[in-house]
Structures are given as structure tokens and as C-alpha cells.
C-alpha positions as CSV (number, residue, x, y, z in Angstrom):
1,X,85.0,76.3,99.1
2,X,81.2,75.8,98.5
3,X,81.0,73.9,101.8
4,X,82.6,76.8,103.6
5,X,80.1,79.1,101.9
6,X,77.2,76.9,102.9
7,X,78.4,76.8,106.6
8,X,78.8,80.6,106.7
9,X,75.3,81.1,105.4
10,X,73.9,78.9,108.2
11,X,75.9,80.5,111.0
12,X,74.0,83.1,113.2
13,X,76.7,84.6,115.5
14,X,80.2,85.1,114.3
15,X,82.8,87.8,113.9
16,X,82.3,88.6,110.1
17,X,85.4,90.6,109.9
18,X,87.6,87.9,111.4
19,X,86.1,85.2,109.3
20,X,86.5,87.4,106.2
21,X,90.1,88.0,106.9
22,X,90.7,84.3,107.6
23,X,89.0,83.4,104.4
24,X,91.1,85.8,102.4
25,X,94.2,84.4,104.0
26,X,93.1,80.9,102.8
27,X,92.5,82.3,99.3
28,X,88.7,82.1,99.6
29,X,87.6,85.5,98.4
30,X,84.0,84.5,97.6
31,X,83.6,83.1,101.1
32,X,85.2,86.3,102.5
33,X,82.5,88.2,100.8
34,X,79.7,85.9,102.1
35,X,81.1,86.5,105.6
36,X,80.6,90.3,105.2
37,X,77.0,90.3,104.3
38,X,75.1,89.3,107.4
39,X,76.9,91.9,109.5
40,X,76.8,94.7,107.0
41,X,80.5,95.0,106.7
42,X,80.1,97.1,103.5
43,X,83.6,98.5,103.4
44,X,85.2,95.1,103.9
45,X,82.8,93.6,101.2
46,X,83.9,96.3,98.7
47,X,87.6,95.6,99.6
48,X,87.0,92.0,98.8
49,X,85.2,92.8,95.5
50,X,87.7,95.3,94.3
51,X,91.0,94.3,95.9
52,X,90.7,90.5,95.8
53,X,88.2,89.5,93.2
54,X,88.8,92.5,91.0
55,X,85.2,92.3,89.9
56,X,84.3,95.9,89.1
57,X,80.9,95.0,87.7
58,X,79.7,93.4,90.9
59,X,81.5,96.1,92.9
60,X,79.5,98.8,91.0
61,X,76.3,96.9,91.6
62,X,77.1,96.5,95.3
63,X,77.8,100.3,95.6
64,X,74.5,101.1,93.8
65,X,72.6,98.8,96.2
66,X,74.2,100.1,99.4
67,X,74.5,103.8,98.4
68,X,77.0,104.5,101.1
69,X,79.8,107.1,100.7
70,X,82.5,104.8,102.1
71,X,81.5,102.1,99.6
72,X,81.6,104.4,96.7
73,X,85.0,105.9,97.9
74,X,86.5,102.3,98.1
75,X,85.3,101.6,94.6
76,X,86.8,104.8,93.4
77,X,90.2,103.9,94.9
78,X,90.1,100.5,93.3
79,X,89.1,101.9,89.9
80,X,91.8,104.5,90.1
81,X,94.4,101.8,90.9
82,X,93.4,100.0,87.7
83,X,93.8,103.3,85.7
84,X,90.1,103.6,85.1
85,X,90.1,107.4,85.7
86,X,86.6,108.4,84.4
87,X,84.9,105.6,86.4
88,X,87.0,106.4,89.5
89,X,86.1,110.1,89.4
90,X,82.4,109.1,89.0
91,X,82.7,106.9,92.1
92,X,84.4,109.6,94.1
93,X,81.7,112.1,93.1
94,X,79.0,109.7,94.2
95,X,80.9,109.3,97.5
96,X,81.2,113.1,97.9
97,X,84.8,112.3,99.0
98,X,87.6,114.6,97.8
99,X,90.3,112.8,100.0
100,X,92.1,111.2,97.1
101,X,92.0,114.1,94.7
102,X,95.9,114.4,94.7
103,X,96.1,110.8,93.4
104,X,93.3,111.4,90.8
105,X,95.3,114.4,89.5
106,X,98.5,112.4,89.5
107,X,96.9,109.6,87.4
108,X,95.3,112.1,85.1
109,X,98.7,113.8,84.5
110,X,100.5,110.6,84.1
111,X,98.0,109.3,81.5
112,X,97.4,112.7,80.0
113,X,93.7,112.4,80.4
114,X,92.1,115.7,81.6
């Protein structure tokens, strides 16, 4: 895996999304993340951090660095799926994205956290 990462860092022109998907298929989540960076595939990078690595600390740092609504919204969705309601709401507020509010309400009711 580290050889793959080294090669990705040296490449200049490649389809980051395709390489990221291939890396995920091969079980190489860190390499998938590396493939996203040069081409600024922020939503895909957040998907890797949240959906595959389940590294919410790094995901939060990434969202802070990028400051993009779609990145915060994807973080909110991942946090909500893990039952981290308060953190999810905070992420959605930073995204200024009310799209998933019905799911937020459902989780709040199911866990009786209002």
C-alpha cells in the first residue's frame, strides 16, 4: 500500500475519481484519499474519511481546512449515521444545508435526544 501511495504522489495527470474508486475496491482507503487531494475532490475525500476509514477526527479537520458546504454536509451525514446527533447538527449548520433535516428529526426522536 505505501508503494501505491508513493506512486500516486508522483503522478501528474490522472483521473483522481477513478483511481480513488479503484483503490477503494482494492481495500486501499488511505490511497483512495491520496488520489483525491491533487484534484481537489473534496466530497470524495470526505466520503473516504467518513464512509471507509470512519476517522471522524481527521474528517472534522478536513472540513475545517476546506470550509466547503458540501464537505460539512457529508460529514454531517456520516456523523448522523453513527448516531452522533449533536456533532451532526453542528456539521449541518456549518454546511447551511437543511436537506437531511427529516433524518435528523428521526434520529433525535428514536434516541429521545431533543
